[in-house]
N, CA, C and O atoms as CSV, one atom per row, in Angstrom:
chain,resi,resn,atom,element,x,y,z
A,1,MET,N,N,-22.953,4.175,-11.502
A,1,MET,CA,C,-22.521,5.349,-10.984
A,1,MET,C,C,-21.133,5.149,-10.585
A,1,MET,O,O,-20.667,4.115,-10.105
A,2,SER,N,N,-20.558,6.164,-10.814
A,2,SER,CA,C,-18.774,6.008,-10.571
A,2,SER,C,C,-18.471,7.238,-9.453
A,2,SER,O,O,-19.227,8.196,-9.291
A,3,HIS,N,N,-17.411,7.052,-8.833
A,3,HIS,CA,C,-16.840,8.055,-8.032
A,3,HIS,C,C,-16.238,9.135,-8.846
A,3,HIS,O,O,-15.580,8.801,-9.831
A,4,PRO,N,N,-16.369,10.286,-8.582
A,4,PRO,CA,C,-15.966,11.469,-9.385
A,4,PRO,C,C,-14.716,11.507,-9.711
A,4,PRO,O,O,-14.343,12.110,-10.717
A,5,ARG,N,N,-13.824,10.813,-8.837
A,5,ARG,CA,C,-12.277,10.853,-8.970
A,5,ARG,C,C,-11.863,9.603,-9.450
A,5,ARG,O,O,-10.698,9.328,-9.166
A,6,VAL,N,N,-12.440,8.828,-10.049
A,6,VAL,CA,C,-12.328,7.329,-10.521
A,6,VAL,C,C,-11.038,7.347,-11.224
A,6,VAL,O,O,-10.327,6.348,-11.115
A,7,ASP,N,N,-10.643,8.322,-11.916
A,7,ASP,CA,C,-9.517,8.268,-13.074
A,7,ASP,C,C,-8.025,8.421,-12.188
A,7,ASP,O,O,-6.922,8.422,-12.734
A,8,CYS,N,N,-8.221,8.531,-10.918
A,8,CYS,CA,C,-7.004,8.441,-10.044
A,8,CYS,C,C,-6.781,7.028,-9.568
A,8,CYS,O,O,-6.002,6.872,-8.627
A,9,ILE,N,N,-7.263,6.173,-10.006
A,9,ILE,CA,C,-6.885,4.589,-9.425
A,9,ILE,C,C,-6.273,3.960,-10.541
A,9,ILE,O,O,-6.538,4.091,-11.736
A,10,GLN,N,N,-5.308,3.170,-9.908
A,10,GLN,CA,C,-4.562,2.168,-10.894
A,10,GLN,C,C,-4.725,0.751,-10.253
A,10,GLN,O,O,-4.747,0.588,-9.033
A,11,LEU,N,N,-4.824,-0.139,-11.051
A,11,LEU,CA,C,-4.976,-1.638,-10.547
A,11,LEU,C,C,-3.732,-2.256,-11.292
A,11,LEU,O,O,-3.431,-2.247,-12.485
A,12,MET,N,N,-3.054,-2.845,-10.090
A,12,MET,CA,C,-1.943,-3.657,-10.395
A,12,MET,C,C,-2.318,-5.061,-10.308
A,12,MET,O,O,-3.024,-5.478,-9.391
A,13,ILE,N,N,-1.823,-5.867,-11.322
A,13,ILE,CA,C,-2.198,-7.353,-11.251
A,13,ILE,C,C,-0.910,-7.894,-11.400
A,13,ILE,O,O,-0.074,-7.266,-12.051
A,14,VAL,N,N,-0.619,-9.040,-10.852
A,14,VAL,CA,C,0.607,-9.912,-10.847
A,14,VAL,C,C,0.171,-11.322,-11.686
A,14,VAL,O,O,-0.751,-11.985,-11.211
A,15,VAL,N,N,0.708,-11.694,-12.697
A,15,VAL,CA,C,0.337,-12.698,-13.491
A,15,VAL,C,C,1.734,-13.612,-13.891
A,15,VAL,O,O,2.702,-13.101,-14.454
A,16,GLU,N,N,1.678,-14.717,-13.591
A,16,GLU,CA,C,2.696,-15.732,-14.195
A,16,GLU,C,C,1.959,-16.958,-14.907
A,16,GLU,O,O,0.938,-17.555,-14.565
A,17,ASN,N,N,2.895,-17.163,-16.132
A,17,ASN,CA,C,2.155,-18.118,-16.877
A,17,ASN,C,C,0.509,-18.186,-17.067
A,17,ASN,O,O,-0.145,-19.229,-17.080
A,18,TYR,N,N,0.035,-16.969,-17.199
A,18,TYR,CA,C,-1.382,-16.852,-17.390
A,18,TYR,C,C,-2.271,-17.026,-16.156
A,18,TYR,O,O,-3.497,-16.924,-16.161
A,19,GLU,N,N,-1.460,-17.316,-15.045
A,19,GLU,CA,C,-2.162,-17.546,-13.664
A,19,GLU,C,C,-2.180,-16.165,-12.734
A,19,GLU,O,O,-1.144,-15.530,-12.537
A,20,LEU,N,N,-3.311,-15.815,-12.252
A,20,LEU,CA,C,-3.270,-14.490,-11.594
A,20,LEU,C,C,-2.552,-14.944,-10.092
A,20,LEU,O,O,-2.910,-15.915,-9.425
A,21,ILE,N,N,-1.546,-14.074,-9.770
A,21,ILE,CA,C,-0.701,-14.368,-8.481
A,21,ILE,C,C,-1.321,-13.501,-7.583
A,21,ILE,O,O,-1.648,-13.963,-6.490
A,22,GLY,N,N,-1.562,-12.248,-7.855
A,22,GLY,CA,C,-1.826,-11.152,-6.885
A,22,GLY,C,C,-2.267,-9.805,-7.571
A,22,GLY,O,O,-2.537,-9.686,-8.767
A,23,GLY,N,N,-2.296,-8.810,-6.622
A,23,GLY,CA,C,-2.403,-7.461,-7.111
A,23,GLY,C,C,-2.634,-6.578,-6.069
A,23,GLY,O,O,-2.597,-6.871,-4.874
A,24,ALA,N,N,-2.895,-5.383,-6.592
A,24,ALA,CA,C,-2.945,-4.035,-5.305
A,24,ALA,C,C,-3.704,-2.936,-6.196
A,24,ALA,O,O,-3.830,-2.927,-7.421
A,25,VAL,N,N,-4.153,-2.052,-5.293
A,25,VAL,CA,C,-4.691,-0.954,-5.781
A,25,VAL,C,C,-3.994,0.294,-5.440
A,25,VAL,O,O,-3.621,0.459,-4.278
A,26,ILE,N,N,-3.788,1.164,-6.311
A,26,ILE,CA,C,-2.905,2.314,-6.266
A,26,ILE,C,C,-3.676,3.570,-6.467
A,26,ILE,O,O,-4.299,3.649,-7.526
A,27,SER,N,N,-3.750,4.694,-5.525
A,27,SER,CA,C,-4.491,5.690,-5.844
A,27,SER,C,C,-3.835,6.961,-5.428
A,27,SER,O,O,-3.307,7.046,-4.319
A,28,SER,N,N,-3.846,7.949,-6.268
A,28,SER,CA,C,-3.335,9.239,-5.843
A,28,SER,C,C,-4.083,10.249,-5.260
A,28,SER,O,O,-3.591,11.344,-4.987
A,29,ASP,N,N,-5.353,9.927,-5.030
A,29,ASP,CA,C,-6.153,10.786,-4.548
A,29,ASP,C,C,-7.128,10.197,-3.379
A,29,ASP,O,O,-7.349,10.836,-2.350
A,30,LEU,N,N,-7.679,8.933,-3.639
A,30,LEU,CA,C,-8.567,8.314,-2.732
A,30,LEU,C,C,-7.766,7.693,-1.590
A,30,LEU,O,O,-6.581,7.358,-1.624
A,31,ILE,N,N,-8.670,7.593,-0.519
A,31,ILE,CA,C,-7.818,6.822,0.650
A,31,ILE,C,C,-8.757,5.445,0.792
A,31,ILE,O,O,-9.920,5.535,1.187
A,32,PHE,N,N,-8.162,4.181,0.442
A,32,PHE,CA,C,-9.111,3.079,0.716
A,32,PHE,C,C,-9.142,2.567,1.963
A,32,PHE,O,O,-10.156,1.948,2.283
A,33,ASN,N,N,-8.221,2.688,2.776
A,33,ASN,CA,C,-8.277,2.232,4.030
A,33,ASN,C,C,-8.857,2.811,5.159
A,33,ASN,O,O,-8.495,3.942,5.482
A,34,GLN,N,N,-9.781,2.158,5.876
A,34,GLN,CA,C,-10.549,2.866,6.916
A,34,GLN,C,C,-9.759,2.643,8.187
A,34,GLN,O,O,-9.265,1.562,8.506
A,35,PHE,N,N,-9.680,3.846,8.932
A,35,PHE,CA,C,-9.062,4.007,10.178
A,35,PHE,C,C,-10.108,4.418,11.335
A,35,PHE,O,O,-10.842,5.391,11.161
A,36,GLN,N,N,-10.159,3.671,12.496
A,36,GLN,CA,C,-10.928,4.149,13.581
A,36,GLN,C,C,-10.187,5.245,14.466
A,36,GLN,O,O,-10.890,6.068,15.052
A,37,SER,N,N,-8.984,5.288,14.576
A,37,SER,CA,C,-8.229,6.185,15.329
A,37,SER,C,C,-8.197,7.674,14.727
A,37,SER,O,O,-7.973,7.692,13.517
A,38,TYR,N,N,-8.361,8.805,15.277
A,38,TYR,CA,C,-8.095,9.914,14.625
A,38,TYR,C,C,-6.775,10.186,14.258
A,38,TYR,O,O,-6.588,10.897,13.271
A,39,LYS,N,N,-5.612,9.638,15.031
A,39,LYS,CA,C,-4.322,9.705,14.812
A,39,LYS,C,C,-4.055,9.083,13.494
A,39,LYS,O,O,-3.385,9.707,12.671
A,40,HIS,N,N,-4.569,7.788,13.196
A,40,HIS,CA,C,-4.316,7.255,12.023
A,40,HIS,C,C,-5.011,7.985,10.588
A,40,HIS,O,O,-4.485,8.105,9.481
A,41,LEU,N,N,-6.176,8.352,10.975
A,41,LEU,CA,C,-7.049,9.158,9.850
A,41,LEU,C,C,-6.233,10.520,9.473
A,41,LEU,O,O,-6.089,10.890,8.308
A,42,GLU,N,N,-5.849,11.040,10.312
A,42,GLU,CA,C,-5.288,12.450,10.378
A,42,GLU,C,C,-3.851,12.118,9.517
A,42,GLU,O,O,-3.632,12.859,8.558
A,43,GLN,N,N,-3.078,11.277,9.747
A,43,GLN,CA,C,-1.849,10.734,9.156
A,43,GLN,C,C,-1.905,10.378,7.794
A,43,GLN,O,O,-1.101,10.783,6.954
A,44,ALA,N,N,-2.963,9.531,7.544
A,44,ALA,CA,C,-3.439,9.131,6.277
A,44,ALA,C,C,-3.731,10.366,5.312
A,44,ALA,O,O,-3.224,10.409,4.191
A,45,ASP,N,N,-4.539,11.332,5.777
A,45,ASP,CA,C,-4.979,12.474,5.195
A,45,ASP,C,C,-3.763,13.268,4.769
A,45,ASP,O,O,-3.601,13.600,3.595
A,46,LEU,N,N,-3.040,13.524,5.587
A,46,LEU,CA,C,-1.622,14.365,5.433
A,46,LEU,C,C,-0.732,13.847,4.570
A,46,LEU,O,O,-0.078,14.596,3.845
A,47,LEU,N,N,-0.585,12.455,4.531
A,47,LEU,CA,C,0.309,12.010,3.659
A,47,LEU,C,C,-0.272,12.093,2.188
A,47,LEU,O,O,0.468,12.367,1.243
A,48,GLN,N,N,-1.818,11.811,2.007
A,48,GLN,CA,C,-2.348,12.196,0.827
A,48,GLN,C,C,-2.229,13.407,0.337
A,48,GLN,O,O,-1.852,13.540,-0.827
A,49,GLU,N,N,-2.499,14.405,1.053
A,49,GLU,CA,C,-2.280,15.871,0.884
A,49,GLU,C,C,-0.786,16.092,0.307
A,49,GLU,O,O,-0.555,16.829,-0.652
A,50,ASN,N,N,0.046,15.477,0.898
A,50,ASN,CA,C,1.495,15.942,0.418
A,50,ASN,C,C,2.130,15.055,-0.496
A,50,ASN,O,O,3.347,14.882,-0.430
A,51,GLY,N,N,1.258,14.338,-1.542
A,51,GLY,CA,C,1.476,13.857,-2.626
A,51,GLY,C,C,1.720,12.190,-2.768
A,51,GLY,O,O,1.977,11.550,-3.788
A,52,TYR,N,N,1.575,11.788,-1.585
A,52,TYR,CA,C,1.848,10.377,-1.492
A,52,TYR,C,C,0.708,9.482,-2.017
A,52,TYR,O,O,-0.418,9.859,-1.693
A,53,GLY,N,N,0.783,8.467,-2.700
A,53,GLY,CA,C,-0.233,7.657,-3.377
A,53,GLY,C,C,-0.708,6.543,-2.469
A,53,GLY,O,O,0.192,5.845,-2.003
A,54,ASN,N,N,-1.704,6.304,-2.197
A,54,ASN,CA,C,-2.121,5.017,-1.432
A,54,ASN,C,C,-2.013,3.675,-1.956
A,54,ASN,O,O,-2.819,3.382,-2.838
A,55,PHE,N,N,-1.142,2.763,-1.574
A,55,PHE,CA,C,-0.777,1.443,-1.884
A,55,PHE,C,C,-1.767,0.464,-1.073
A,55,PHE,O,O,-1.405,0.143,0.059
A,56,SER,N,N,-2.821,0.032,-1.496
A,56,SER,CA,C,-3.626,-0.806,-0.652
A,56,SER,C,C,-4.137,-2.126,-1.339
A,56,SER,O,O,-3.970,-2.379,-2.533
A,57,TYR,N,N,-4.870,-3.047,-0.304
A,57,TYR,CA,C,-5.255,-4.448,-0.980
A,57,TYR,C,C,-4.346,-5.025,-1.641
A,57,TYR,O,O,-4.676,-5.514,-2.722
A,58,PHE,N,N,-2.935,-5.140,-1.192
A,58,PHE,CA,C,-1.861,-5.781,-1.712
A,58,PHE,C,C,-1.944,-7.144,-1.251
A,58,PHE,O,O,-1.827,-7.388,-0.050
A,59,CYS,N,N,-2.170,-8.208,-2.247
A,59,CYS,CA,C,-2.118,-9.469,-1.610
A,59,CYS,C,C,-1.436,-10.455,-2.950
A,59,CYS,O,O,-1.540,-10.182,-4.145
A,60,ILE,N,N,-0.791,-11.545,-2.404
A,60,ILE,CA,C,-0.133,-12.500,-3.256
A,60,ILE,C,C,-0.911,-13.747,-2.931
A,60,ILE,O,O,-1.284,-13.890,-1.766
A,61,LYS,N,N,-1.183,-14.620,-3.784
A,61,LYS,CA,C,-1.920,-15.732,-3.760
A,61,LYS,C,C,-0.981,-16.710,-2.523
A,61,LYS,O,O,0.233,-16.813,-2.694
A,62,ALA,N,N,-1.571,-17.315,-1.438
A,62,ALA,CA,C,-0.944,-17.851,-0.510
A,62,ALA,C,C,0.075,-18.955,-1.018
A,62,ALA,O,O,1.167,-19.024,-0.453
A,63,SER,N,N,-0.210,-19.774,-2.000
A,63,SER,CA,C,0.533,-20.729,-2.537
A,63,SER,C,C,1.728,-20.269,-3.220
A,63,SER,O,O,2.617,-21.056,-3.542
A,64,ARG,N,N,1.786,-18.930,-3.470
A,64,ARG,CA,C,2.724,-18.161,-4.318
A,64,ARG,C,C,3.613,-17.412,-3.404
A,64,ARG,O,O,4.624,-16.905,-3.890
A,65,ARG,N,N,3.320,-17.250,-1.905
A,65,ARG,CA,C,4.061,-16.294,-1.240
A,65,ARG,C,C,5.539,-16.876,-1.036
A,65,ARG,O,O,5.781,-18.063,-1.257
A,66,LYS,N,N,6.605,-15.882,-0.559
A,66,LYS,CA,C,7.746,-16.140,-0.300
A,66,LYS,C,C,8.606,-16.695,-1.486
A,66,LYS,O,O,9.575,-17.417,-1.251
A,67,LEU,N,N,8.221,-16.329,-2.852
A,67,LEU,CA,C,8.786,-16.487,-4.061
A,67,LEU,C,C,9.376,-15.187,-4.533
A,67,LEU,O,O,10.227,-15.213,-5.422
A,68,GLY,N,N,9.062,-14.285,-4.109
A,68,GLY,CA,C,9.671,-13.032,-4.610
A,68,GLY,C,C,8.598,-12.059,-5.254
A,68,GLY,O,O,8.884,-10.915,-5.608
A,69,PHE,N,N,7.279,-12.642,-5.378
A,69,PHE,CA,C,6.390,-11.653,-6.270
A,69,PHE,C,C,6.242,-10.326,-5.557
A,69,PHE,O,O,6.364,-9.260,-6.159
A,70,ALA,N,N,5.977,-10.410,-4.273
A,70,ALA,CA,C,5.827,-8.900,-3.552
A,70,ALA,C,C,7.000,-8.139,-3.653
A,70,ALA,O,O,6.903,-6.945,-3.934
A,71,SER,N,N,8.287,-8.749,-3.433
A,71,SER,CA,C,9.284,-7.743,-3.740
A,71,SER,C,C,9.342,-7.061,-5.068
A,71,SER,O,O,9.492,-5.848,-5.215
A,72,LYS,N,N,9.181,-8.147,-6.245
A,72,LYS,CA,C,8.973,-7.453,-7.463
A,72,LYS,C,C,8.030,-6.220,-7.548
A,72,LYS,O,O,8.294,-5.192,-8.171
A,73,VAL,N,N,7.017,-6.433,-6.915
A,73,VAL,CA,C,5.820,-5.452,-7.192
A,73,VAL,C,C,6.267,-4.289,-6.629
A,73,VAL,O,O,6.108,-3.238,-7.251
A,74,LEU,N,N,6.944,-4.297,-5.266
A,74,LEU,CA,C,7.470,-3.066,-4.561
A,74,LEU,C,C,8.715,-2.592,-5.328
A,74,LEU,O,O,8.854,-1.369,-5.300
A,75,ARG,N,N,9.577,-3.220,-5.952
A,75,ARG,CA,C,10.682,-2.690,-6.857
A,75,ARG,C,C,9.978,-1.848,-7.966
A,75,ARG,O,O,10.431,-0.751,-8.291
A,76,TYR,N,N,8.887,-2.368,-8.527
A,76,TYR,CA,C,8.257,-1.760,-9.647
A,76,TYR,C,C,7.810,-0.363,-9.246
A,76,TYR,O,O,8.030,0.668,-9.881
A,77,ILE,N,N,7.127,-0.483,-8.057
A,77,ILE,CA,C,6.414,0.917,-7.678
A,77,ILE,C,C,7.571,1.762,-7.320
A,77,ILE,O,O,7.484,2.967,-7.555
A,78,ASP,N,N,8.691,1.265,-6.757
A,78,ASP,CA,C,9.875,2.328,-6.392
A,78,ASP,C,C,10.607,2.950,-7.502
A,78,ASP,O,O,11.251,3.989,-7.360
A,79,LYS,N,N,10.491,2.224,-8.756
A,79,LYS,CA,C,11.095,2.890,-10.040
A,79,LYS,C,C,10.435,4.039,-10.436
A,79,LYS,O,O,11.043,4.900,-11.072
A,80,SER,N,N,8.860,4.206,-10.038
A,80,SER,CA,C,8.210,5.353,-10.393
A,80,SER,C,C,8.617,6.468,-9.742
A,80,SER,O,O,8.196,7.581,-10.058
A,81,LYS,N,N,9.425,6.278,-8.828
A,81,LYS,CA,C,9.984,7.545,-8.111
A,81,LYS,C,C,8.979,8.380,-7.365
A,81,LYS,O,O,9.400,9.449,-6.923
A,82,LEU,N,N,7.894,8.110,-7.183
A,82,LEU,CA,C,6.579,8.638,-6.565
A,82,LEU,C,C,6.563,8.042,-5.139
A,82,LEU,O,O,6.862,6.868,-4.921
A,83,PRO,N,N,6.156,9.020,-4.076
A,83,PRO,CA,C,6.081,8.226,-2.872
A,83,PRO,C,C,4.906,7.704,-2.549
A,83,PRO,O,O,3.889,8.118,-3.105
A,84,PHE,N,N,4.857,6.685,-1.571
A,84,PHE,CA,C,3.556,5.621,-1.308
A,84,PHE,C,C,3.487,5.614,-0.010
A,84,PHE,O,O,4.490,5.815,0.675
A,85,TRP,N,N,2.252,5.372,0.528
A,85,TRP,CA,C,1.894,4.966,1.940
A,85,TRP,C,C,1.025,3.914,1.820
A,85,TRP,O,O,0.349,3.745,0.806
A,86,LEU,N,N,0.985,3.118,2.878
A,86,LEU,CA,C,0.181,1.915,2.992
A,86,LEU,C,C,-0.203,1.819,4.518
A,86,LEU,O,O,0.328,2.606,5.301
A,87,ALA,N,N,-0.955,1.041,4.893
A,87,ALA,CA,C,-1.441,0.541,6.107
A,87,ALA,C,C,-1.335,-1.010,6.089
A,87,ALA,O,O,-1.862,-1.622,5.159
A,88,CYS,N,N,-0.683,-1.667,7.067
A,88,CYS,CA,C,-0.458,-2.827,7.096
A,88,CYS,C,C,-0.459,-3.656,8.475
A,88,CYS,O,O,-0.261,-3.015,9.507
A,89,LYS,N,N,-0.647,-4.895,8.542
A,89,LYS,CA,C,-0.698,-5.505,10.090
A,89,LYS,C,C,0.450,-5.423,10.631
A,89,LYS,O,O,1.376,-5.062,9.906
A,90,PRO,N,N,0.669,-5.672,11.781
A,90,PRO,CA,C,1.944,-5.453,12.639
A,90,PRO,C,C,2.798,-6.859,12.161
A,90,PRO,O,O,4.022,-6.731,12.187
A,91,THR,N,N,2.367,-7.931,11.812
A,91,THR,CA,C,3.177,-8.968,11.178
A,91,THR,C,C,3.924,-8.724,9.874
A,91,THR,O,O,4.872,-9.446,9.566
A,92,LEU,N,N,3.471,-7.614,9.021
A,92,LEU,CA,C,4.050,-7.358,7.856
A,92,LEU,C,C,5.087,-6.025,7.918
A,92,LEU,O,O,5.786,-5.649,6.977
A,93,VAL,N,N,5.022,-5.446,9.165
A,93,VAL,CA,C,5.819,-4.317,9.326
A,93,VAL,C,C,7.358,-4.546,9.001
A,93,VAL,O,O,7.957,-3.696,8.343
A,94,ASP,N,N,7.970,-5.633,9.434
A,94,ASP,CA,C,9.234,-5.860,9.150
A,94,ASP,C,C,9.532,-6.167,7.574
A,94,ASP,O,O,10.646,-5.904,7.122
A,95,PHE,N,N,8.591,-6.685,6.813
A,95,PHE,CA,C,8.621,-7.076,5.325
A,95,PHE,C,C,8.860,-5.760,4.728
A,95,PHE,O,O,9.885,-5.574,4.071
A,96,TYR,N,N,7.827,-4.652,4.939
A,96,TYR,CA,C,7.929,-3.277,4.356
A,96,TYR,C,C,9.134,-2.626,4.612
A,96,TYR,O,O,9.780,-2.063,3.728
A,97,THR,N,N,9.512,-2.686,5.954
A,97,THR,CA,C,10.654,-1.742,6.501
A,97,THR,C,C,11.960,-2.281,5.976
A,97,THR,O,O,12.879,-1.493,5.750
A,98,SER,N,N,12.114,-3.693,5.747
A,98,SER,CA,C,13.357,-4.112,5.083
A,98,SER,C,C,13.244,-3.860,3.638
A,98,SER,O,O,14.251,-4.160,2.997
A,99,ARG,N,N,12.229,-3.366,2.964
A,99,ARG,CA,C,12.214,-2.839,1.666
A,99,ARG,C,C,12.170,-1.306,1.348
A,99,ARG,O,O,11.874,-0.860,0.240
A,100,GLY,N,N,12.499,-0.544,2.447
A,100,GLY,CA,C,12.646,0.746,2.497
A,100,GLY,C,C,11.420,1.471,2.908
A,100,GLY,O,O,11.480,2.677,2.671
A,101,PHE,N,N,10.493,1.121,3.375
A,101,PHE,CA,C,9.315,1.741,3.901
A,101,PHE,C,C,9.888,2.289,5.361
A,101,PHE,O,O,10.859,1.754,5.896
A,102,ARG,N,N,9.319,3.195,5.832
A,102,ARG,CA,C,9.404,3.705,7.277
A,102,ARG,C,C,8.066,3.695,7.910
A,102,ARG,O,O,7.044,3.841,7.239
A,103,ILE,N,N,8.056,3.534,9.133
A,103,ILE,CA,C,6.765,3.556,10.180
A,103,ILE,C,C,6.567,4.977,10.242
A,103,ILE,O,O,7.553,5.714,10.268
A,104,VAL,N,N,5.270,5.497,10.271
A,104,VAL,CA,C,4.877,6.703,10.188
A,104,VAL,C,C,3.936,6.725,11.508
A,104,VAL,O,O,4.116,7.624,12.330
A,105,VAL,N,N,2.990,5.800,11.709
A,105,VAL,CA,C,2.098,5.381,12.867
A,105,VAL,C,C,2.337,4.174,13.330
A,105,VAL,O,O,2.193,3.293,12.483
A,106,GLU,N,N,2.689,3.785,14.502
A,106,GLU,CA,C,2.638,2.317,14.918
A,106,GLU,C,C,1.385,1.751,15.101
A,106,GLU,O,O,0.456,2.467,15.475
A,107,ALA,N,N,1.223,0.554,14.889
A,107,ALA,CA,C,-0.168,-0.225,14.937
A,107,ALA,C,C,-0.503,0.123,16.626
A,107,ALA,O,O,0.306,0.533,17.458
A,108,ASP,N,N,-1.743,-0.138,16.793
A,108,ASP,CA,C,-2.419,-0.270,17.981
A,108,ASP,C,C,-3.305,-1.502,17.993
A,108,ASP,O,O,-3.395,-2.231,17.006
A,109,GLU,N,N,-3.983,-1.733,19.169
A,109,GLU,CA,C,-5.018,-2.636,19.312
A,109,GLU,C,C,-6.096,-2.723,18.377
A,109,GLU,O,O,-6.590,-3.839,18.214
A,110,ARG,N,N,-6.584,-1.694,17.689
A,110,ARG,CA,C,-7.637,-1.622,16.615
A,110,ARG,C,C,-7.074,-1.265,15.305
A,110,ARG,O,O,-7.843,-1.341,14.347
A,111,ASN,N,N,-5.894,-0.897,15.105
A,111,ASN,CA,C,-5.613,-0.192,13.902
A,111,ASN,C,C,-4.194,-0.670,13.400
A,111,ASN,O,O,-3.275,-0.818,14.205
A,112,ASN,N,N,-4.024,-0.929,11.926
A,112,ASN,CA,C,-2.684,-1.263,11.359
A,112,ASN,C,C,-1.944,-0.053,11.417
A,112,ASN,O,O,-2.319,1.108,11.577
A,113,ALA,N,N,-0.668,-0.620,11.234
A,113,ALA,CA,C,0.463,0.486,11.079
A,113,ALA,C,C,0.480,1.211,9.992
A,113,ALA,O,O,0.160,0.543,9.008
A,114,ILE,N,N,0.790,2.612,9.700
A,114,ILE,CA,C,0.833,3.287,8.582
A,114,ILE,C,C,2.316,3.592,8.254
A,114,ILE,O,O,3.058,4.235,8.997
A,115,LEU,N,N,2.706,2.998,6.923
A,115,LEU,CA,C,4.075,3.102,6.597
A,115,LEU,C,C,4.276,3.984,5.535
A,115,LEU,O,O,3.243,4.230,4.911
A,116,CYS,N,N,5.365,4.578,5.106
A,116,CYS,CA,C,5.480,5.227,3.815
A,116,CYS,C,C,6.967,5.123,3.304
A,116,CYS,O,O,7.938,4.917,4.032
A,117,THR,N,N,6.993,5.299,1.938
A,117,THR,CA,C,8.345,5.333,1.376
A,117,THR,C,C,9.012,6.653,1.447
A,117,THR,O,O,8.335,7.609,1.826
A,118,GLN,N,N,10.216,6.818,1.141
A,118,GLN,CA,C,10.839,8.205,1.228
A,118,GLN,C,C,10.502,9.114,0.221
A,118,GLN,O,O,10.534,8.617,-0.904
A,119,PRO,N,N,10.183,10.317,0.282
A,119,PRO,CA,C,9.514,11.158,-0.907
A,119,PRO,C,C,10.838,11.516,-1.733
A,119,PRO,O,O,10.760,12.182,-2.766
C-alpha cells in the first residue's frame, strides 16, 4: 500500500567512494515533520501551501561531519531555485541561517525551529 501522493517525494543520497555518507527526503506536498504546537503546524502548512518543499530527515554520517558534505547538499538544492523549509534543533539554527535560511518560527521547549529559504 502506498500513499496517494507518493510521486511528490525525492530521496537524496550523499555518496563518496561508494560509501553512503548521508541523505535527505524532499517533498513538495507531504509534511514529514510532526509538530505538537498549533503555531508550528500552522506555519508548516502555510509554507507547504505556498509552494515550499519540505526538506527533512537530513543527516550526514557522524564520522564525515564538518567536511563540507552538508553545505554541498544545501548548495545543490539552492540551485533548484525552489523554496524549501525545514525543522531543526536549536543547535543547528546557526548552521542553516549562515547558509541563507531564515527563521520562521523559533524553537520552544517541545518543538524544533522552522526555517525556510527565500522564495
